[in-house]
N, CA, C, O and the ligand as a Tripos MOL2 file, in Angstrom:
@<TRIPOS>MOLECULE
protein
  285   283    72     0     0
PROTEIN
NO_CHARGES

@<TRIPOS>ATOM
      1 N          53.6640  122.5820   51.7430 N.3       1 MET1
      2 CA         52.2760  122.4570   52.0940 C.3       1 MET1
      3 C          51.3830  122.7060   50.8490 C.2       1 MET1
      4 O          51.6440  123.5770   50.0180 O.2       1 MET1
      5 N          50.3350  121.8980   50.7810 N.am      2 ILE2
      6 CA         49.4200  122.1100   49.6830 C.3       2 ILE2
      7 C          48.1570  122.8660   50.1130 C.2       2 ILE2
      8 O          47.5670  122.5260   51.1390 O.2       2 ILE2
      9 N          47.7530  123.8220   49.3970 N.am      3 GLU3
     10 CA         46.5810  124.5760   49.7310 C.3       3 GLU3
     11 C          45.5830  124.5990   48.5610 C.2       3 GLU3
     12 O          45.9510  124.4290   47.3990 O.2       3 GLU3
     13 N          44.3180  124.8150   48.9110 N.am      4 CYS4
     14 CA         43.3180  125.0090   47.8990 C.3       4 CYS4
     15 C          43.3850  126.4300   47.4020 C.2       4 CYS4
     16 O          43.3610  127.3280   48.2430 O.2       4 CYS4
     17 N          43.4660  126.7230   46.1290 N.am      5 THR5
     18 CA         43.5460  128.0030   45.6050 C.3       5 THR5
     19 C          42.2400  128.8320   45.7240 C.2       5 THR5
     20 O          42.2450  130.0630   45.7120 O.2       5 THR5
     21 N          41.1960  128.1260   45.8320 N.am      6 ASN6
     22 CA         39.8530  128.8220   45.9850 C.3       6 ASN6
     23 C          39.6620  129.2290   47.3900 C.2       6 ASN6
     24 O          39.2040  130.3430   47.6460 O.2       6 ASN6
     25 N          40.0020  128.3440   48.3670 N.am      7 CYS7
     26 CA         39.7490  128.6270   49.7550 C.3       7 CYS7
     27 C          40.9260  129.1920   50.4620 C.2       7 CYS7
     28 O          40.8060  129.7280   51.5640 O.2       7 CYS7
     29 N          42.1360  129.0740   49.8060 N.am      8 GLU8
     30 CA         43.4050  129.6060   50.3590 C.3       8 GLU8
     31 C          43.6800  128.9410   51.7360 C.2       8 GLU8
     32 O          44.1830  129.5770   52.6620 O.2       8 GLU8
     33 N          43.3370  127.6690   51.8290 N.am      9 THR9
     34 CA         43.6710  126.9500   53.0730 C.3       9 THR9
     35 C          43.8740  125.4990   52.7190 C.2       9 THR9
     36 O          43.3900  125.0070   51.7000 O.2       9 THR9
     37 N          44.6070  124.8220   53.5910 N.am     10 ALA10
     38 CA         44.7370  123.3470   53.4110 C.3      10 ALA10
     39 C          43.8150  122.5650   54.2440 C.2      10 ALA10
     40 O          43.7920  121.3340   54.2020 O.2      10 ALA10
     41 N          43.0040  123.3190   55.0520 N.am     11 GLN11
     42 CA         42.1540  122.7080   56.0370 C.3      11 GLN11
     43 C          41.2090  121.6500   55.5310 C.2      11 GLN11
     44 O          40.9410  120.6570   56.2090 O.2      11 GLN11
     45 N          40.7020  121.8710   54.3240 N.am     12 PHE12
     46 CA         39.6370  121.0090   53.7550 C.3      12 PHE12
     47 C          40.1110  120.0820   52.6600 C.2      12 PHE12
     48 O          39.3300  119.3970   51.9980 O.2      12 PHE12
     49 N          41.4400  120.0860   52.4940 N.am     13 LEU13
     50 CA         41.9720  119.2350   51.4310 C.3      13 LEU13
     51 C          42.0890  117.7690   51.9510 C.2      13 LEU13
     52 O          42.4990  117.5160   53.0840 O.2      13 LEU13
     53 N          41.7160  116.8460   51.0780 N.am     14 GLN14
     54 CA         41.9170  115.4610   51.3570 C.3      14 GLN14
     55 C          42.6330  114.7820   50.2160 C.2      14 GLN14
     56 O          42.3740  115.0660   49.0460 O.2      14 GLN14
     57 N          43.5350  113.8830   50.5600 N.am     15 ILE15
     58 CA         44.2460  113.0850   49.5400 C.3      15 ILE15
     59 C          43.2950  111.9710   49.0790 C.2      15 ILE15
     60 O          42.9140  111.1210   49.8840 O.2      15 ILE15
     61 N          42.9170  111.9650   47.8270 N.am     16 THR16
     62 CA         42.0040  110.9530   47.3170 C.3      16 THR16
     63 C          42.7740  109.8320   46.6350 C.2      16 THR16
     64 O          42.2670  108.7180   46.5080 O.2      16 THR16
     65 N          43.9820  110.1150   46.2000 N.am     17 GLN17
     66 CA         44.8010  109.0700   45.5640 C.3      17 GLN17
     67 C          46.2560  109.4440   45.8020 C.2      17 GLN17
     68 O          46.6480  110.6080   45.7150 O.2      17 GLN17
     69 N          47.0490  108.4060   46.1080 N.am     18 SER18
     70 CA         48.4580  108.7070   46.3200 C.3      18 SER18
     71 C          49.3460  107.5440   45.7320 C.2      18 SER18
     72 O          49.1060  106.3640   45.9890 O.2      18 SER18
     73 N          50.2850  107.9120   45.0070 N.am     19 ARG19
     74 CA         51.1540  106.9060   44.3560 C.3      19 ARG19
     75 C          52.6030  107.2510   44.5950 C.2      19 ARG19
     76 O          52.9750  108.4210   44.5080 O.2      19 ARG19
     77 N          53.4230  106.2850   44.8910 N.am     20 VAL20
     78 CA         54.8420  106.4400   45.0550 C.3      20 VAL20
     79 C          55.5310  105.5220   44.1020 C.2      20 VAL20
     80 O          55.2390  104.3260   44.0680 O.2      20 VAL20
     81 N          56.4070  106.0290   43.3530 N.am     21 TYR21
     82 CA         57.1870  105.2160   42.4130 C.3      21 TYR21
     83 C          58.5510  104.8860   42.9090 C.2      21 TYR21
     84 O          59.2410  105.7790   43.4000 O.2      21 TYR21
     85 N          58.9790  103.6880   42.8170 N.am     22 PHE22
     86 CA         60.2670  103.2710   43.3330 C.3      22 PHE22
     87 C          61.2570  103.0070   42.2130 C.2      22 PHE22
     88 O          60.8970  102.6460   41.0920 O.2      22 PHE22
     89 N          62.4950  103.2010   42.5600 N.am     23 GLU23
     90 CA         63.5380  102.9440   41.6330 C.3      23 GLU23
     91 C          64.5970  102.0900   42.3400 C.2      23 GLU23
     92 O          65.0350  102.4500   43.4330 O.2      23 GLU23
     93 N          65.0140  100.9810   41.7490 N.am     24 ASP24
     94 CA         65.9350  100.0670   42.3650 C.3      24 ASP24
     95 C          65.4700   99.5290   43.7000 C.2      24 ASP24
     96 O          66.2700   99.1780   44.5680 O.2      24 ASP24
     97 N          64.1140   99.4710   43.8490 N.am     25 GLY25
     98 CA         63.5710   98.8560   45.0570 C.3      25 GLY25
     99 C          63.7000   99.5910   46.3310 C.2      25 GLY25
    100 O          63.2670   99.0820   47.3660 O.2      25 GLY25
    101 N          64.2380  100.6970   46.3300 N.am     26 GLU26
    102 CA         64.3470  101.4470   47.6340 C.3      26 GLU26
    103 C          64.1620  102.9480   47.5160 C.2      26 GLU26
    104 O          63.6120  103.5660   48.4280 O.2      26 GLU26
    105 N          64.5900  103.5380   46.4520 N.am     27 MET27
    106 CA         64.5460  105.0100   46.3960 C.3      27 MET27
    107 C          63.2520  105.4960   45.8850 C.2      27 MET27
    108 O          62.7380  105.0060   44.8800 O.2      27 MET27
    109 N          62.7030  106.4780   46.5810 N.am     28 ILE28
    110 CA         61.4760  107.0870   46.0700 C.3      28 ILE28
    111 C          61.8500  108.0640   44.9430 C.2      28 ILE28
    112 O          62.5770  109.0430   45.1130 O.2      28 ILE28
    113 N          61.3010  107.7180   43.8040 N.am     29 ASN29
    114 CA         61.6950  108.4920   42.6190 C.3      29 ASN29
    115 C          60.6600  109.5500   42.1980 C.2      29 ASN29
    116 O          61.0010  110.6210   41.6950 O.2      29 ASN29
    117 N          59.3640  109.1990   42.4270 N.am     30 GLU30
    118 CA         58.3430  110.1130   42.0600 C.3      30 GLU30
    119 C          57.1030  109.9140   42.9580 C.2      30 GLU30
    120 O          56.7440  108.7950   43.3240 O.2      30 GLU30
    121 N          56.4920  111.0130   43.2830 N.am     31 ILE31
    122 CA         55.2900  110.9870   44.1480 C.3      31 ILE31
    123 C          54.1610  111.6630   43.3700 C.2      31 ILE31
    124 O          54.3310  112.7340   42.7870 O.2      31 ILE31
    125 N          53.0170  111.0090   43.3820 N.am     32 SER32
    126 CA         51.8620  111.6720   42.7150 C.3      32 SER32
    127 C          50.6570  111.5500   43.6800 C.2      32 SER32
    128 O          50.2870  110.4700   44.1410 O.2      32 SER32
    129 N          50.0990  112.6900   43.9380 N.am     33 GLU33
    130 CA         48.9690  112.7230   44.8490 C.3      33 GLU33
    131 C          47.8340  113.5080   44.2560 C.2      33 GLU33
    132 O          48.0580  114.5350   43.6150 O.2      33 GLU33
    133 N          46.5850  113.0360   44.4600 N.am     34 THR34
    134 CA         45.4200  113.7310   43.9930 C.3      34 THR34
    135 C          44.6750  114.2610   45.2070 C.2      34 THR34
    136 O          44.4020  113.5280   46.1580 O.2      34 THR34
    137 N          44.3480  115.5630   45.1570 N.am     35 TYR35
    138 CA         43.6770  116.2040   46.2170 C.3      35 TYR35
    139 C          42.2720  116.5960   45.8410 C.2      35 TYR35
    140 O          41.9630  116.8880   44.6850 O.2      35 TYR35
    141 N          41.3930  116.5940   46.8990 N.am     36 GLU36
    142 CA         40.0850  117.1160   46.7520 C.3      36 GLU36
    143 C          39.7410  118.0380   47.9500 C.2      36 GLU36
    144 O          39.9640  117.6950   49.1110 O.2      36 GLU36
    145 N          39.1840  119.2250   47.6080 N.am     37 CYS37
    146 CA         38.7700  120.1750   48.6780 C.3      37 CYS37
    147 C          37.3230  119.8560   49.0270 C.2      37 CYS37
    148 O          36.4230  119.9630   48.1930 O.2      37 CYS37
    149 N          37.1190  119.4560   50.2970 N.am     38 THR38
    150 CA         35.7530  119.1410   50.7300 C.3      38 THR38
    151 C          34.8430  120.3540   50.8890 C.2      38 THR38
    152 O          33.6250  120.2130   50.9980 O.2      38 THR38
    153 N          35.4400  121.5500   50.9030 N.am     39 LEU39
    154 CA         34.6500  122.7760   51.1090 C.3      39 LEU39
    155 C          34.0850  123.2630   49.7590 C.2      39 LEU39
    156 O          32.8860  123.5200   49.6450 O.2      39 LEU39
    157 N          34.9140  123.3840   48.7830 N.am     40 CYS40
    158 CA         34.4570  123.9660   47.4840 C.3      40 CYS40
    159 C          34.3800  122.8750   46.4040 C.2      40 CYS40
    160 O          33.8460  123.1590   45.3320 O.2      40 CYS40
    161 N          34.8620  121.6870   46.6110 N.am     41 GLY41
    162 CA         34.8360  120.6460   45.6580 C.3      41 GLY41
    163 C          35.8790  120.6910   44.5990 C.2      41 GLY41
    164 O          35.8260  119.9580   43.6110 O.2      41 GLY41
    165 N          36.8700  121.5930   44.8170 N.am     42 GLY42
    166 CA         37.9930  121.6550   43.8880 C.3      42 GLY42
    167 C          38.8820  120.4440   43.9020 C.2      42 GLY42
    168 O          38.9550  119.7520   44.9170 O.2      42 GLY42
    169 N          39.5450  120.1690   42.8430 N.am     43 THR43
    170 CA         40.4550  119.0590   42.7640 C.3      43 THR43
    171 C          41.7590  119.4060   42.1130 C.2      43 THR43
    172 O          41.7880  120.2570   41.2240 O.2      43 THR43
    173 N          42.8420  118.7820   42.5180 N.am     44 GLY44
    174 CA         44.1540  119.0700   41.9220 C.3      44 GLY44
    175 C          45.0930  117.9250   42.1820 C.2      44 GLY44
    176 O          44.8270  117.0330   42.9880 O.2      44 GLY44
    177 N          46.1990  117.9760   41.4740 N.am     45 THR45
    178 CA         47.2180  116.9760   41.6440 C.3      45 THR45
    179 C          48.5440  117.5950   41.9620 C.2      45 THR45
    180 O          48.8600  118.7090   41.5440 O.2      45 THR45
    181 N          49.3400  116.8170   42.7390 N.am     46 TYR46
    182 CA         50.6540  117.2240   43.1180 C.3      46 TYR46
    183 C          51.5850  116.1040   42.7480 C.2      46 TYR46
    184 O          51.3810  114.9510   43.1280 O.2      46 TYR46
    185 N          52.6110  116.4530   42.0020 N.am     47 THR47
    186 CA         53.6290  115.4410   41.6640 C.3      47 THR47
    187 C          55.0170  115.9820   41.9920 C.2      47 THR47
    188 O          55.3030  117.1720   41.8550 O.2      47 THR47
    189 N          55.8510  115.0690   42.4230 N.am     48 TYR48
    190 CA         57.2290  115.4480   42.7110 C.3      48 TYR48
    191 C          58.1690  114.3330   42.1290 C.2      48 TYR48
    192 O          58.0450  113.1450   42.4290 O.2      48 TYR48
    193 N          59.0770  114.8000   41.3080 N.am     49 ALA49
    194 CA         60.0270  113.8900   40.7450 C.3      49 ALA49
    195 C          61.4270  114.0660   41.2700 C.2      49 ALA49
    196 O          62.0330  115.1260   41.1080 O.2      49 ALA49
    197 N          61.9300  113.0540   41.8840 N.am     50 GLU50
    198 CA         63.2710  113.0920   42.5420 C.3      50 GLU50
    199 C          64.3170  113.4640   41.4920 C.2      50 GLU50
    200 O          65.2420  114.2250   41.7780 O.2      50 GLU50
    201 N          64.1800  112.9500   40.3230 N.am     51 SER51
    202 CA         65.2170  113.0330   39.2890 C.3      51 SER51
    203 C          65.4450  114.4400   38.8620 C.2      51 SER51
    204 O          66.5760  114.8040   38.5420 O.2      51 SER51
    205 N          64.3780  115.2870   38.8380 N.am     52 CYS52
    206 CA         64.6050  116.6640   38.4560 C.3      52 CYS52
    207 C          64.4430  117.6160   39.6260 C.2      52 CYS52
    208 O          64.5130  118.8350   39.4680 O.2      52 CYS52
    209 N          64.2190  117.0270   40.8390 N.am     53 ASP53
    210 CA         64.1110  117.8220   42.0590 C.3      53 ASP53
    211 C          63.1400  118.9870   41.9460 C.2      53 ASP53
    212 O          63.4420  120.1330   42.2790 O.2      53 ASP53
    213 N          61.9780  118.6370   41.4670 N.am     54 ARG54
    214 CA         60.9970  119.6990   41.1730 C.3      54 ARG54
    215 C          59.6140  119.1850   41.3780 C.2      54 ARG54
    216 O          59.2800  118.0490   41.0410 O.2      54 ARG54
    217 N          58.8140  120.0560   41.9430 N.am     55 ALA55
    218 CA         57.3870  119.7660   42.2500 C.3      55 ALA55
    219 C          56.5450  120.4260   41.2200 C.2      55 ALA55
    220 O          56.8720  121.5020   40.7190 O.2      55 ALA55
    221 N          55.4390  119.7720   40.8950 N.am     56 ASN56
    222 CA         54.4790  120.2820   39.9570 C.3      56 ASN56
    223 C          53.0580  120.1240   40.4060 C.2      56 ASN56
    224 O          52.6740  119.0410   40.8470 O.2      56 ASN56
    225 N          52.2470  121.1790   40.3110 N.am     57 VAL57
    226 CA         50.8530  121.0510   40.7520 C.3      57 VAL57
    227 C          49.9510  121.5300   39.5930 C.2      57 VAL57
    228 O          50.2950  122.4090   38.8030 O.2      57 VAL57
    229 N          48.7620  120.8780   39.5580 N.am     58 THR58
    230 CA         47.7820  121.2760   38.5380 C.3      58 THR58
    231 C          46.4460  121.3580   39.2120 C.2      58 THR58
    232 O          46.2600  120.7670   40.2760 O.2      58 THR58
    233 N          45.5000  122.0740   38.6280 N.am     59 GLY59
    234 CA         44.1880  122.1000   39.1750 C.3      59 GLY59
    235 C          44.0080  123.1740   40.2270 C.2      59 GLY59
    236 O          44.5990  124.2490   40.1230 O.2      59 GLY59
    237 N          43.2080  122.9030   41.2280 N.am     60 ASP60
    238 CA         42.7910  123.9000   42.2060 C.3      60 ASP60
    239 C          43.6610  123.9010   43.4740 C.2      60 ASP60
    240 O          43.2040  124.3170   44.5390 O.2      60 ASP60
    241 N          44.9120  123.4370   43.3590 N.am     61 VAL61
    242 CA         45.7970  123.4170   44.4910 C.3      61 VAL61
    243 C          47.0890  124.1480   44.1620 C.2      61 VAL61
    244 O          47.4330  124.3660   43.0000 O.2      61 VAL61
    245 N          47.7890  124.5190   45.2240 N.am     62 GLU62
    246 CA         49.0830  125.2340   45.0210 C.3      62 GLU62
    247 C          49.9960  124.8450   46.1670 C.2      62 GLU62
    248 O          49.5390  124.4700   47.2480 O.2      62 GLU62
    249 N          51.3090  124.9400   45.9110 N.am     63 VAL63
    250 CA         52.3290  124.6180   46.9170 C.3      63 VAL63
    251 C          52.6960  125.9750   47.5730 C.2      63 VAL63
    252 O          53.1310  126.9000   46.8870 O.2      63 VAL63
    253 N          52.5170  126.0770   48.8930 N.am     64 THR64
    254 CA         52.7980  127.3040   49.5450 C.3      64 THR64
    255 C          54.1260  127.4080   50.1760 C.2      64 THR64
    256 O          54.5820  128.5080   50.4870 O.2      64 THR64
    257 N          54.7950  126.2560   50.3870 N.am     65 GLU65
    258 CA         56.1100  126.2700   50.9690 C.3      65 GLU65
    259 C          56.7430  124.9290   50.6740 C.2      65 GLU65
    260 O          56.1040  123.9920   50.1950 O.2      65 GLU65
    261 N          58.0600  124.8800   50.9880 N.am     66 GLU66
    262 CA         58.8550  123.6910   50.7120 C.3      66 GLU66
    263 C          58.2120  122.4640   51.3870 C.2      66 GLU66
    264 O          57.8900  122.4640   52.5760 O.2      66 GLU66
    265 N          58.0460  121.4240   50.5600 N.am     67 ARG67
    266 CA         57.4600  120.2240   51.1150 C.3      67 ARG67
    267 C          58.6070  119.2300   51.3280 C.2      67 ARG67
    268 O          59.5610  119.1670   50.5520 O.2      67 ARG67
    269 N          58.4730  118.4620   52.4060 N.am     68 PRO68
    270 CA         59.5270  117.4640   52.6690 C.3      68 PRO68
    271 C          59.6170  116.4200   51.5490 C.2      68 PRO68
    272 O          58.5990  115.9550   51.0370 O.2      68 PRO68
    273 N          60.7750  116.0840   51.2000 N.am     69 ARG69
    274 CA         60.8830  115.1720   50.0330 C.3      69 ARG69
    275 C          60.2670  113.8560   50.2940 C.2      69 ARG69
    276 O          59.6720  113.2600   49.3960 O.2      69 ARG69
    277 N          60.3910  113.3540   51.5470 N.am     70 PHE70
    278 CA         59.9030  112.0030   51.8330 C.3      70 PHE70
    279 C          58.7690  112.1280   52.8790 C.2      70 PHE70
    280 O          58.8580  111.6570   54.0130 O.2      70 PHE70
    281 N          57.6910  112.8020   52.4040 N.am     71 ALA71
    282 CA         56.5470  113.0000   53.3100 C.3      71 ALA71
    283 C          55.9240  111.6880   53.6930 C.2      71 ALA71
    284 O          54.9520  111.6630   54.4470 O.2      71 ALA71
    285 ZN         38.5430  124.7840   48.3570 Zn       72 ZN72
@<TRIPOS>BOND
     1     1     2 1
     2     2     3 1
     3     3     4 2
     4     3     5 am
     5     5     6 1
     6     6     7 1
     7     7     8 2
     8     7     9 am
     9     9    10 1
    10    10    11 1
    11    11    12 2
    12    11    13 am
    13    13    14 1
    14    14    15 1
    15    15    16 2
    16    15    17 am
    17    17    18 1
    18    18    19 1
    19    19    20 2
    20    19    21 am
    21    21    22 1
    22    22    23 1
    23    23    24 2
    24    23    25 am
    25    25    26 1
    26    26    27 1
    27    27    28 2
    28    27    29 am
    29    29    30 1
    30    30    31 1
    31    31    32 2
    32    31    33 am
    33    33    34 1
    34    34    35 1
    35    35    36 2
    36    35    37 am
    37    37    38 1
    38    38    39 1
    39    39    40 2
    40    39    41 am
    41    41    42 1
    42    42    43 1
    43    43    44 2
    44    43    45 am
    45    45    46 1
    46    46    47 1
    47    47    48 2
    48    47    49 am
    49    49    50 1
    50    50    51 1
    51    51    52 2
    52    51    53 am
    53    53    54 1
    54    54    55 1
    55    55    56 2
    56    55    57 am
    57    57    58 1
    58    58    59 1
    59    59    60 2
    60    59    61 am
    61    61    62 1
    62    62    63 1
    63    63    64 2
    64    63    65 am
    65    65    66 1
    66    66    67 1
    67    67    68 2
    68    67    69 am
    69    69    70 1
    70    70    71 1
    71    71    72 2
    72    71    73 am
    73    73    74 1
    74    74    75 1
    75    75    76 2
    76    75    77 am
    77    77    78 1
    78    78    79 1
    79    79    80 2
    80    79    81 am
    81    81    82 1
    82    82    83 1
    83    83    84 2
    84    83    85 am
    85    85    86 1
    86    86    87 1
    87    87    88 2
    88    87    89 am
    89    89    90 1
    90    90    91 1
    91    91    92 2
    92    91    93 am
    93    93    94 1
    94    94    95 1
    95    95    96 2
    96    95    97 am
    97    97    98 1
    98    98    99 1
    99    99   100 2
   100    99   101 am
   101   101   102 1
   102   102   103 1
   103   103   104 2
   104   103   105 am
   105   105   106 1
   106   106   107 1
   107   107   108 2
   108   107   109 am
   109   109   110 1
   110   110   111 1
   111   111   112 2
   112   111   113 am
   113   113   114 1
   114   114   115 1
   115   115   116 2
   116   115   117 am
   117   117   118 1
   118   118   119 1
   119   119   120 2
   120   119   121 am
   121   121   122 1
   122   122   123 1
   123   123   124 2
   124   123   125 am
   125   125   126 1
   126   126   127 1
   127   127   128 2
   128   127   129 am
   129   129   130 1
   130   130   131 1
   131   131   132 2
   132   131   133 am
   133   133   134 1
   134   134   135 1
   135   135   136 2
   136   135   137 am
   137   137   138 1
   138   138   139 1
   139   139   140 2
   140   139   141 am
   141   141   142 1
   142   142   143 1
   143   143   144 2
   144   143   145 am
   145   145   146 1
   146   146   147 1
   147   147   148 2
   148   147   149 am
   149   149   150 1
   150   150   151 1
   151   151   152 2
   152   151   153 am
   153   153   154 1
   154   154   155 1
   155   155   156 2
   156   155   157 am
   157   157   158 1
   158   158   159 1
   159   159   160 2
   160   159   161 am
   161   161   162 1
   162   162   163 1
   163   163   164 2
   164   163   165 am
   165   165   166 1
   166   166   167 1
   167   167   168 2
   168   167   169 am
   169   169   170 1
   170   170   171 1
   171   171   172 2
   172   171   173 am
   173   173   174 1
   174   174   175 1
   175   175   176 2
   176   175   177 am
   177   177   178 1
   178   178   179 1
   179   179   180 2
   180   179   181 am
   181   181   182 1
   182   182   183 1
   183   183   184 2
   184   183   185 am
   185   185   186 1
   186   186   187 1
   187   187   188 2
   188   187   189 am
   189   189   190 1
   190   190   191 1
   191   191   192 2
   192   191   193 am
   193   193   194 1
   194   194   195 1
   195   195   196 2
   196   195   197 am
   197   197   198 1
   198   198   199 1
   199   199   200 2
   200   199   201 am
   201   201   202 1
   202   202   203 1
   203   203   204 2
   204   203   205 am
   205   205   206 1
   206   206   207 1
   207   207   208 2
   208   207   209 am
   209   209   210 1
   210   210   211 1
   211   211   212 2
   212   211   213 am
   213   213   214 1
   214   214   215 1
   215   215   216 2
   216   215   217 am
   217   217   218 1
   218   218   219 1
   219   219   220 2
   220   219   221 am
   221   221   222 1
   222   222   223 1
   223   223   224 2
   224   223   225 am
   225   225   226 1
   226   226   227 1
   227   227   228 2
   228   227   229 am
   229   229   230 1
   230   230   231 1
   231   231   232 2
   232   231   233 am
   233   233   234 1
   234   234   235 1
   235   235   236 2
   236   235   237 am
   237   237   238 1
   238   238   239 1
   239   239   240 2
   240   239   241 am
   241   241   242 1
   242   242   243 1
   243   243   244 2
   244   243   245 am
   245   245   246 1
   246   246   247 1
   247   247   248 2
   248   247   249 am
   249   249   250 1
   250   250   251 1
   251   251   252 2
   252   251   253 am
   253   253   254 1
   254   254   255 1
   255   255   256 2
   256   255   257 am
   257   257   258 1
   258   258   259 1
   259   259   260 2
   260   259   261 am
   261   261   262 1
   262   262   263 1
   263   263   264 2
   264   263   265 am
   265   265   266 1
   266   266   267 1
   267   267   268 2
   268   267   269 am
   269   269   270 1
   270   270   271 1
   271   271   272 2
   272   271   273 am
   273   273   274 1
   274   274   275 1
   275   275   276 2
   276   275   277 am
   277   277   278 1
   278   278   279 1
   279   279   280 2
   280   279   281 am
   281   281   282 1
   282   282   283 1
   283   283   284 2
@<TRIPOS>SUBSTRUCTURE
     1 MET1         2 RESIDUE 1 A MET
     2 ILE2         6 RESIDUE 1 A ILE
     3 GLU3        10 RESIDUE 1 A GLU
     4 CYS4        14 RESIDUE 1 A CYS
     5 THR5        18 RESIDUE 1 A THR
     6 ASN6        22 RESIDUE 1 A ASN
     7 CYS7        26 RESIDUE 1 A CYS
     8 GLU8        30 RESIDUE 1 A GLU
     9 THR9        34 RESIDUE 1 A THR
    10 ALA10       38 RESIDUE 1 A ALA
    11 GLN11       42 RESIDUE 1 A GLN
    12 PHE12       46 RESIDUE 1 A PHE
    13 LEU13       50 RESIDUE 1 A LEU
    14 GLN14       54 RESIDUE 1 A GLN
    15 ILE15       58 RESIDUE 1 A ILE
    16 THR16       62 RESIDUE 1 A THR
    17 GLN17       66 RESIDUE 1 A GLN
    18 SER18       70 RESIDUE 1 A SER
    19 ARG19       74 RESIDUE 1 A ARG
    20 VAL20       78 RESIDUE 1 A VAL
    21 TYR21       82 RESIDUE 1 A TYR
    22 PHE22       86 RESIDUE 1 A PHE
    23 GLU23       90 RESIDUE 1 A GLU
    24 ASP24       94 RESIDUE 1 A ASP
    25 GLY25       98 RESIDUE 1 A GLY
    26 GLU26      102 RESIDUE 1 A GLU
    27 MET27      106 RESIDUE 1 A MET
    28 ILE28      110 RESIDUE 1 A ILE
    29 ASN29      114 RESIDUE 1 A ASN
    30 GLU30      118 RESIDUE 1 A GLU
    31 ILE31      122 RESIDUE 1 A ILE
    32 SER32      126 RESIDUE 1 A SER
    33 GLU33      130 RESIDUE 1 A GLU
    34 THR34      134 RESIDUE 1 A THR
    35 TYR35      138 RESIDUE 1 A TYR
    36 GLU36      142 RESIDUE 1 A GLU
    37 CYS37      146 RESIDUE 1 A CYS
    38 THR38      150 RESIDUE 1 A THR
    39 LEU39      154 RESIDUE 1 A LEU
    40 CYS40      158 RESIDUE 1 A CYS
    41 GLY41      162 RESIDUE 1 A GLY
    42 GLY42      166 RESIDUE 1 A GLY
    43 THR43      170 RESIDUE 1 A THR
    44 GLY44      174 RESIDUE 1 A GLY
    45 THR45      178 RESIDUE 1 A THR
    46 TYR46      182 RESIDUE 1 A TYR
    47 THR47      186 RESIDUE 1 A THR
    48 TYR48      190 RESIDUE 1 A TYR
    49 ALA49      194 RESIDUE 1 A ALA
    50 GLU50      198 RESIDUE 1 A GLU
    51 SER51      202 RESIDUE 1 A SER
    52 CYS52      206 RESIDUE 1 A CYS
    53 ASP53      210 RESIDUE 1 A ASP
    54 ARG54      214 RESIDUE 1 A ARG
    55 ALA55      218 RESIDUE 1 A ALA
    56 ASN56      222 RESIDUE 1 A ASN
    57 VAL57      226 RESIDUE 1 A VAL
    58 THR58      230 RESIDUE 1 A THR
    59 GLY59      234 RESIDUE 1 A GLY
    60 ASP60      238 RESIDUE 1 A ASP
    61 VAL61      242 RESIDUE 1 A VAL
    62 GLU62      246 RESIDUE 1 A GLU
    63 VAL63      250 RESIDUE 1 A VAL
    64 THR64      254 RESIDUE 1 A THR
    65 GLU65      258 RESIDUE 1 A GLU
    66 GLU66      262 RESIDUE 1 A GLU
    67 ARG67      266 RESIDUE 1 A ARG
    68 PRO68      270 RESIDUE 1 A PRO
    69 ARG69      274 RESIDUE 1 A ARG
    70 PHE70      278 RESIDUE 1 A PHE
    71 ALA71      282 RESIDUE 1 A ALA
    72 ZN72       285 GROUP 0 **** ****
């Protein structure tokens, strides 16, 4: 789950941009999402790379628990 670090909630987060990268036409290899908090105006990005099985977040968002691989 993605939360706003300023508001400490996901309630006001909106995905403003979402990209999924495919490999060999079927496998989701990398996910990139841009979030915006409508309450405080904070923005952040979430990326997940299948190849290294690792999530990365930048900006005003944080991952609070395990996120499903194929959300
Ligand atoms: Zn916020």
